[in-house]
C-alpha positions, 0 to 999 in steps of 0.5 A: 190874753197873750203871755210873753216870756222874755228869754228863751233859755232854761228859766223860760222853759220853767216859766212856760210850764208854770204859766201853762198850769194856770190855764189863764193864757190864750197864747205864750210867746218867747222873746229872744233876739239870739235864740238858736231856734224859732220855737220852744216847747211849741211856742214861737220865739221872736226877736224884740223888734219883731215882737213889737210889730206883731203884738199890741200892748193891750193884748199882752202881759209879760214876764222876764225869764232871765236869771241874771239879776242885772239883766232881768232889770234891764229886760223889764225896763225895756218892755215897760218903755215899749208900753207893755205891762207885766203879768202876774203868773201864780201857780195854782198850788201857791198860797197867796194871802188875800191882802198881799200885794203882788207887783207886775211881772211877778212869777210865783212857782209851785208851793210858794207862800206869801203871808198877810200884807206882804208887799212884793215888787215888780219883776219878782220871782219866787221859786218852788216852796219859797216862803215870805212872812207877813208884812215883809217887803220885797223890792223890784227885780228880786229873786227868792230861791227854792225853799228859802224862808223870809221872816215877817217884817223883813225888808229885801231891797231891789235886785237882791238874790236869796239863794235856795234854802236860805233862812232870813230872820224876821225884822232885818233888812237885806240891801239892794243888789245883795246876795244871800248864798244857798243855805245861809242863815241870816240874823242881822242886816246885810248892806247894799252890794254885799254877799253873805254866806254860812250859818250864821251868815258872814260877809263874803264880799262887800261892794260886789258889782260882779255878775251872779252867774259868772262862767266859773269861780275862776273867771269871777276871781280873775275879773275881780283881780283885773278890776283891782289892777285897773281902777280907771280906764286907760287915757289916750286910747288909740284905735289899735289899743281899743281893738286890742282891749276889745278882743281881749274882753271878747275872747275872755268871755267866749273862750274856746269858741271858734268863729270868724269875727267878720261874719259872726253874729250873736244869733249864730248857733251856740250863742245866746242873749246871756253870752251877749250880755256877759260881753256887755259887762266885760266891755263896761268893766274894761273901758269904764263905759255904761250901756243902756238896755236899748244900746246893748241891742246894737251890739249884734255882731263882733264888728258892730260891738267894736264900732259902738265901743269906739263911739261910746268912748268918743262920746265920753271924752267929749262930755269930759272935755265940755265939763272940764 
């Protein structure tokens, strides 16, 4: 069986080492539309469309090696829609109870522990030394950091992120899209879209919609301020204004990089899928539009991105007109 790792970045390297030590895979291949090289750690790197042409779903299992929770979910859904099935990659040193349930696409690293009758969702990543107690329930696309502990009967929602060294009391609930910061001790429930930190953990941010891995704290704070200043997208946007806002989003996301917008493509040296996805998020916030997983791949250059934003705005306005 072939293992496909979706994302040829740092996490991809880590997952390759984990998978290599299991001895289960005849071949490992990376999927990345914007990788800077055609191979990584001796394994081929191919774009998604090339991958679909070269590999049959019945011969492949996959895991997503993208760190950002939002993009992990999108990549996983994209592979499922294409007919591929998620792998279960478990390092030999991990301890998994025989009656625990592990979802498709799960990767469990060195020394991790999963207790009796725990239920683990799809696209899960349990990092080195993570410990999940008996009867715990972990939602799809959730990550548990290095050395984190999840108590028995605790429920964690979808797309949650539990930071390294965090401690979660038994019989509590962590909501969907929530974040428990590194080293936090959590004794009570955490609502959806909420970030908590500290010991005891206290709410740091509610209603959080930001990317977890923002370029910097300053950029994250700037994005929050801009979202508060612009609760809705501007009405009656002219083509010039759309181009201006697009350029602002693009340059803010890739500050300090030199490029020619006419010839720029995302597979150029110095750019990767994470950079592209960061731009997608900026565009969604700026124009108050939403891109689906497959649509994001149409934005493969500066110019195609601008044209597709215009198209999405036109579609949104037409929909509003028909509903009104």
